[in-house]
matplotlib code that plots the C-alpha trace (Angstrom):
import matplotlib.pyplot as plt

x = [91.7, 95.0, 95.4, 91.9, 91.4, 95.0, 96.6, 99.4, 100.1, 99.9, 103.4, 102.3, 103.7, 100.4, 102.0, 104.2, 101.1, 99.2, 102.1, 102.3, 98.5, 99.2, 101.1, 98.1, 97.0, 93.4, 91.9, 88.3, 87.5, 84.0, 83.7, 81.4, 80.1, 76.5, 74.4, 71.7, 70.3, 71.3, 75.1, 75.2, 76.9, 79.9, 81.9, 80.2, 81.6, 84.1, 87.5, 90.4, 93.5, 96.8, 99.8, 98.5, 101.2, 100.9, 100.7, 97.4, 96.0, 95.7, 93.6, 91.4, 90.8, 90.0, 87.6, 85.9, 85.5, 84.9, 82.9, 84.9, 84.6, 83.3, 79.6, 79.4, 76.9, 74.5, 75.1, 77.8, 81.6, 81.2, 84.2, 83.9, 87.0, 87.2]
y = [122.4, 124.0, 122.2, 122.7, 126.3, 127.6, 125.6, 124.2, 121.4, 122.3, 121.0, 119.2, 115.7, 114.0, 110.7, 112.5, 114.4, 111.1, 109.6, 112.7, 112.5, 109.5, 111.9, 114.2, 114.2, 114.6, 115.8, 115.3, 113.6, 112.2, 110.7, 107.9, 106.5, 107.5, 105.7, 107.8, 105.6, 102.7, 102.8, 106.6, 107.6, 109.2, 110.2, 112.6, 114.3, 116.8, 117.0, 119.3, 118.9, 119.5, 121.1, 120.7, 121.2, 124.3, 122.0, 120.6, 124.0, 125.0, 121.9, 122.3, 126.0, 125.1, 122.4, 124.9, 127.8, 125.9, 123.0, 120.5, 117.5, 114.2, 114.3, 118.1, 118.3, 116.2, 118.4, 116.2, 116.9, 120.0, 121.1, 123.7, 125.4, 127.5]
z = [86.6, 86.0, 82.7, 81.3, 82.5, 82.6, 79.8, 82.0, 84.5, 88.2, 89.0, 92.2, 92.9, 93.8, 94.7, 97.3, 98.6, 99.0, 101.0, 103.2, 103.9, 106.2, 108.5, 109.1, 112.7, 113.8, 117.1, 118.2, 114.9, 114.5, 111.0, 109.8, 106.6, 105.8, 103.1, 101.5, 98.7, 96.4, 96.7, 97.2, 100.4, 101.8, 104.8, 107.1, 110.2, 111.5, 113.0, 113.8, 111.8, 113.7, 111.9, 108.4, 105.7, 103.5, 100.4, 101.7, 102.6, 99.0, 98.1, 101.1, 100.2, 96.6, 97.8, 100.1, 97.7, 94.5, 96.0, 94.0, 96.4, 95.1, 94.1, 94.4, 91.6, 93.8, 96.9, 98.3, 98.8, 100.9, 102.9, 105.6, 107.1, 110.2]

ax = plt.figure().add_subplot(projection="3d")
ax.plot(x, y, z, "-o")
ax.set_aspect("equal")
plt.show()
C-alpha cells in the first residue's frame, strides 16, 4: 500500500517480522479451520496476544481499520482488536 498510494517503500524488513512472529505468545486461544464452500475457508476464532511487539501493532491496526485481511472482498479477513 505504501508503494502504490504513497509512492515509496515501507522500509519494513518483512523476513525479520516473519521470524519474530514465532515468538508471539497466545493465551486462551481458540482457533480452528472452517470450510465454507469448495476450497474456501479460513481460520476462525479468538485469542489474547501477550506482549505483542510494536512492529506488529501497526499491521494489526491496519488490518482492523482497512479490512485488508485475506479474502476481505468476500467478507473474510476480519480482525477485531480490543
